[in-house]
C-alpha positions in Angstrom: 0.0 0.0 0.0 1.3 3.4 -1.0 0.4 6.7 0.7 0.0 9.3 -2.0 -0.5 13.0 -2.0 -2.1 14.5 -5.0 -1.9 18.3 -5.6 -4.2 20.1 -8.1 -3.9 23.6 -9.0 -6.7 26.3 -9.7 -6.3 26.2 -13.5 -6.9 22.5 -13.6 -10.3 22.5 -11.9 -11.8 25.8 -13.1 -13.0 27.2 -16.4 -11.8 30.3 -18.1 -14.3 32.5 -16.2 -13.2 31.1 -12.9 -16.2 28.8 -12.3 -15.5 25.4 -11.0 -15.4 23.0 -14.0 -17.6 20.0 -12.9 -16.2 17.8 -15.6 -12.6 18.5 -14.4 -13.5 17.9 -10.7 -15.4 14.7 -11.6 -12.4 13.4 -13.5 -10.1 14.1 -10.6 -12.4 12.4 -8.1 -12.6 9.3 -10.3 -8.8 9.3 -10.4 -8.6 9.5 -6.6 -11.3 6.7 -6.5 -9.2 4.4 -8.7 -6.2 4.9 -6.5 -8.3 3.9 -3.5 -9.7 0.8 -5.2 -6.2 -0.4 -5.6 -5.7 -0.2 -1.8 -3.6 3.0 -1.6 -4.1 5.9 0.8 -4.6 9.3 -0.8 -4.6 12.9 0.4 -5.8 15.7 -1.9 -4.2 19.2 -1.7 -6.5 21.5 -3.7 -6.3 25.1 -4.7 -9.3 26.9 -6.0 -11.0 28.7 -3.1 -10.4 32.2 -4.4 -11.2 31.2 -8.0 -14.4 29.5 -6.9 -15.5 32.5 -4.9 -14.9 35.1 -7.6 -17.9 34.4 -9.9 -20.3 34.2 -7.0 -19.5 37.8 -6.1 -19.6 38.9 -9.7 -15.8 39.5 -10.0 -14.1 38.9 -13.3 -10.5 39.9 -12.3 -8.5 38.7 -9.3 -8.1 41.6 -6.9 -4.7 42.4 -5.4 -5.9 43.5 -1.9 -5.1 40.7 0.6 -8.1 41.5 2.8 -10.5 41.2 -0.2 -8.8 38.0 -1.3 -9.3 36.5 2.1 -13.0 37.4 2.0 -13.3 35.8 -1.4 -11.7 32.6 -0.2 -14.1 32.5 2.6 -17.0 32.4 0.0 -15.3 29.9 -2.3 -13.9 27.3 0.1 -17.2 25.8 1.0 -18.3 25.7 -2.6 -15.1 23.9 -3.4 -15.6 21.3 -0.6 -19.3 20.9 -1.4 -18.5 19.7 -5.0 -15.6 17.4 -3.9 -17.6 15.9 -1.2 -20.6 15.2 -3.4 -18.7 13.6 -6.2 -16.5 11.5 -4.0 -19.6 10.3 -2.2 -20.8 8.9 -5.5 -17.7 6.7 -5.5 -18.5 5.6 -1.9 -15.7 7.8 -0.4 -15.9 10.2 2.5 -14.0 13.4 2.3 -12.8 15.7 5.2 -11.5 19.2 5.1 -8.1 20.2 6.6 -7.2 23.9 6.4 -3.5 24.7 7.3 -1.4 27.8 7.6 2.3 28.4 7.7 2.1 28.5 11.5 1.0 24.9 11.5 4.3 24.0 10.0 6.4 26.5 11.8 5.5 25.6 15.3 6.6 22.0 16.3 3.4 21.4 18.4 1.2 22.4 15.7 3.2 20.4 13.1 2.8 17.2 15.2 -0.9 18.0 15.7 -1.5 18.4 12.0 0.4 15.1 11.4 -1.8 13.2 13.9 -5.0 14.6 12.4 -4.1 13.5 9.0 -3.0 10.1 10.1 -6.3 9.5 12.0 -8.3 10.6 9.0 -6.4 8.1 6.7 -6.8 5.4 9.3 -10.6 6.1 9.2 -10.6 5.6 5.4 -11.3 9.2 4.7 -9.9 11.3 1.8 -8.5 14.4 3.4 -8.7 17.5 1.3 -6.2 20.1 2.4 -6.0 23.7 1.4 -4.1 26.7 2.6 -6.4 28.5 5.0 -6.6 31.6 2.7 -9.2 33.3 4.9 -6.5 34.0 7.6 -3.1 33.3 6.0 -1.8 36.3 3.8 1.6 34.9 2.8 0.4 32.0 0.6 -2.3 34.0 -1.0 0.4 36.3 -2.4 2.8 33.9 -3.8 1.9 30.3 -3.4 -0.2 27.8 -5.3 -0.1 25.1 -2.7 2.9 23.3 -4.3 5.1 23.8 -1.2 2.2 23.0 1.0 1.7 19.7 -0.8 5.4 18.8 -0.4 5.2 19.6 3.4 2.0 17.5 3.6 3.7 14.6 1.9 6.4 14.8 4.6 3.7 15.0 7.3 2.0 11.8 6.3 5.2 10.0 5.3 4.0 9.6 1.8 5.6 7.4 -0.9 4.7 9.6 -3.8 3.7 13.2 -4.5 1.6 13.9 -7.7 1.7 17.4 -8.8 -1.1 17.9 -11.4 -0.8 20.7 -13.8 -2.1 22.0 -17.2 0.9 20.7 -19.1 2.1 17.2 -19.6 5.1 17.8 -17.3 8.4 19.7 -17.3 9.8 20.5 -20.7 13.0 21.7 -22.1 11.4 25.0 -22.8 7.9 26.5 -22.4 5.7 24.3 -24.8 3.3 27.2 -25.1 6.0 29.2 -26.8 8.4 26.7 -28.3 7.0 24.0 -30.6 10.3 22.0 -30.3 10.1 21.8 -26.5 10.4 18.2 -25.4 9.2 16.5 -22.2 11.8 15.7 -19.5 10.8 12.2 -18.4 13.0 11.8 -15.4 15.0 14.2 -13.1 17.7 12.7 -10.9 18.1 16.0 -8.8 16.7 19.4 -9.2 19.6 21.8 -9.9 20.0 25.4 -11.1 19.9 24.5 -14.8 16.4 22.9 -14.3 15.3 25.8 -12.2 16.3 28.1 -15.1 14.1 26.2 -17.5 11.0 26.7 -15.3 8.8 29.7 -15.9 6.2 31.7 -13.8 2.5 31.1 -13.3 0.8 29.3 -16.1 -2.5 31.1 -16.2 -4.1 34.2 -14.7 -6.3 32.0 -12.4 -3.3 30.1 -10.9 -0.5 31.6 -8.9 2.0 28.8 -9.1 3.8 27.5 -12.1 6.6 25.0 -13.0 9.1 26.9 -10.8 7.1 26.3 -7.6 6.6 22.7 -8.6 10.3 22.2 -8.9 10.8 23.8 -5.6 8.2 21.4 -4.1 9.8 18.5 -5.8 13.1 19.4 -4.2 11.5 19.4 -0.7 9.7 16.2 -1.3 12.8 14.5 -2.6 14.6 15.4 0.6 11.7 13.9 2.4 12.3 10.6 0.6 9.2 11.0 -1.5 9.1 10.3 -5.3 7.5 13.1 -7.2 5.6 13.0 -10.5 4.7 16.3 -12.3 2.0 15.4 -14.9 -1.0 16.8 -16.9 -4.3 16.7 -15.0 -6.2 15.9 -18.2 -4.1 12.6 -18.9 -6.3 9.5 -18.5 -5.4 7.4 -15.4 -2.6 9.8 -14.6 -2.8 9.5 -10.8 -2.9 5.6 -10.6 -0.1 5.4 -13.2 2.0 7.9 -11.1 1.4 5.9 -7.9 2.2 2.5 -9.5 5.3 3.8 -11.2 4.3 3.7 -14.9 5.8 6.3 -17.2 3.8 9.5 -17.1 4.8 13.1 -17.0 8.1 14.0 -15.3 9.3 11.8 -12.5 11.7 13.2 -9.9 13.7 10.7 -8.0 13.6 10.6 -4.2 16.9 11.0 -2.5 18.3 7.8 -0.9 17.4 7.8 2.8 14.8 9.9 4.4 15.8 12.7 6.8 14.4 12.4 10.3 11.0 14.2 10.6 12.4 16.8 13.0 15.2 17.7 10.7 12.8 17.9 7.7 10.7 20.3 9.8 13.8 22.5 10.5 15.0 22.5 6.9 11.6 23.1 5.1 8.8 24.0 7.4 10.6 26.7 9.6 11.1 30.1 8.1 14.6 31.5 8.7 14.7 34.7 10.9 18.4 35.5 10.2 21.8 34.0 9.2 25.3 33.5 10.4 28.4 33.7 8.3 31.0 31.1 9.1 34.7 30.5 8.2 36.1 27.6 6.2 37.0 25.6 9.3 33.4 25.8 10.7 32.0 24.8 7.3 34.2 21.7 7.1 33.3 20.8 10.8 29.5 21.1 9.9 29.6 19.3 6.5 32.3 16.8 6.8 32.6 16.0 10.6 29.0 16.2 11.7 29.9 18.7 14.4 27.9 21.5 16.1 28.4 25.1 15.2 30.4 26.9 17.9 30.8 30.7 18.5 34.4 30.5 17.4 33.5 29.6 13.9 31.0 32.5 13.5 32.4 35.4 11.4 29.2 37.5 11.2 25.6 37.8 12.2 22.7 39.0 10.0 19.1 39.8 10.9 17.3 39.7 14.2 16.4 36.4 15.9 15.7 34.9 19.4 16.8 31.6 20.9 15.0 28.7 19.2 14.5 30.6 15.9 15.7 28.9 12.7 18.7 30.6 11.0 20.6 30.0 7.8 24.3 29.2 7.8 26.3 30.8 5.0 30.0 30.6 4.0 32.2 33.6 3.3 30.9 33.6 -0.3 27.3 34.1 0.9 26.2 30.6 -0.1 23.6 29.0 2.1 24.8 25.5 3.0 23.0 24.7 6.3 20.1 25.6 8.5 19.4 25.1 12.2 17.8 26.3 15.4 19.9 28.9 17.2 20.6 28.7 20.9 21.6 32.4 20.9 19.7 35.6 20.2 21.2 37.7 17.5 22.7 40.4 19.9 24.3 37.8 22.2 25.7 36.0 19.2 27.2 39.2 17.7 29.0 39.7 21.0 30.2 36.0 21.1 31.2 35.6 17.5 34.8 34.5 17.0 35.3 33.6 20.7 36.6 30.4 22.0 34.4 28.5 24.4 36.7 29.3 27.3 36.3 33.1 26.7 32.5 33.0 26.7 30.6 34.7 29.6 29.5 32.3 32.3 26.2 30.7 31.4 26.5 31.2 27.6 25.5 28.2 25.5 28.5 26.3 24.2 26.9 25.8 20.7 25.3 28.3 18.5 23.5 25.4 16.7 23.7 21.8 18.2 24.3 19.2 15.6 20.9 17.6 16.5 19.3 20.9 15.4 21.3 21.4 12.2 20.6 20.2 8.6 23.3 20.5 6.0 21.4 21.5 2.7 22.3 20.5 -0.9 
């Protein structure tokens, strides 16, 4: 049995005017039912609350004011869930709504609570339908299309595969809408800068993601040990094919070995409040010797942070290579930077970031 997270974007389930496309929603629900019939667990991460709410309010263009967008989402989210629930019920499936915000991933207690809720829903045979809580969260409304959320949910439920459905057949060597010679990239071993350069922006005016955000999500999921498939939502049997490993869309390999849940949380769920610059010796100790970061290795402090906040670790060229939870606040660390442990004031933490709270990034 595989645990699968399926993410669908706004453009894949709405028409040109922004109305929910019943045919597209029905097709998606039949795909989910097919996966369940084969004994697999499935979680759906669906965008579309704002797009679903706009036509009801007589709006034809997406507003830019965050408060208005939150209000539109409040109107659209129940319409979205109503349609999913009714159609899934026709397949004998029960759906449940789970609304998440960045805080649910940024706070460890909330993170564990969200994981437990999703696990219980799956154990009960429910199809959880997850969305960003757009009515109260302003960050994702501005720049996300739930791709990153889907990758974090895949981590939460210890998924085997993440399927990112989009309005193209997968990742191409160029934008297929602009270049007739663009070809499909069938497999990606690792997401690198060259691939990120190929990806463009949002695909449609109704969506806010695009291939770039899908590649970013794939990178997170791959580090979680999750195989990723980016594929066209209109392709027949796309979800079951992706789950069972048949060739469809663009497959992104999972990294060998899954990082511990807590380190995945530090690396991808916690936002960084600052950064520390370290010397070459400290970088070697962190990357090669699995050591903690000590004040002696800190050459500079940037930003304002408190003990327990996540901070990035950068080398003297400004490249981010690690992330962890600081045991110092920014002011105290600035005063301690470069000092040996014996020269620290009494009661000062011996480590800036303990190795158990540190993740070396690709």
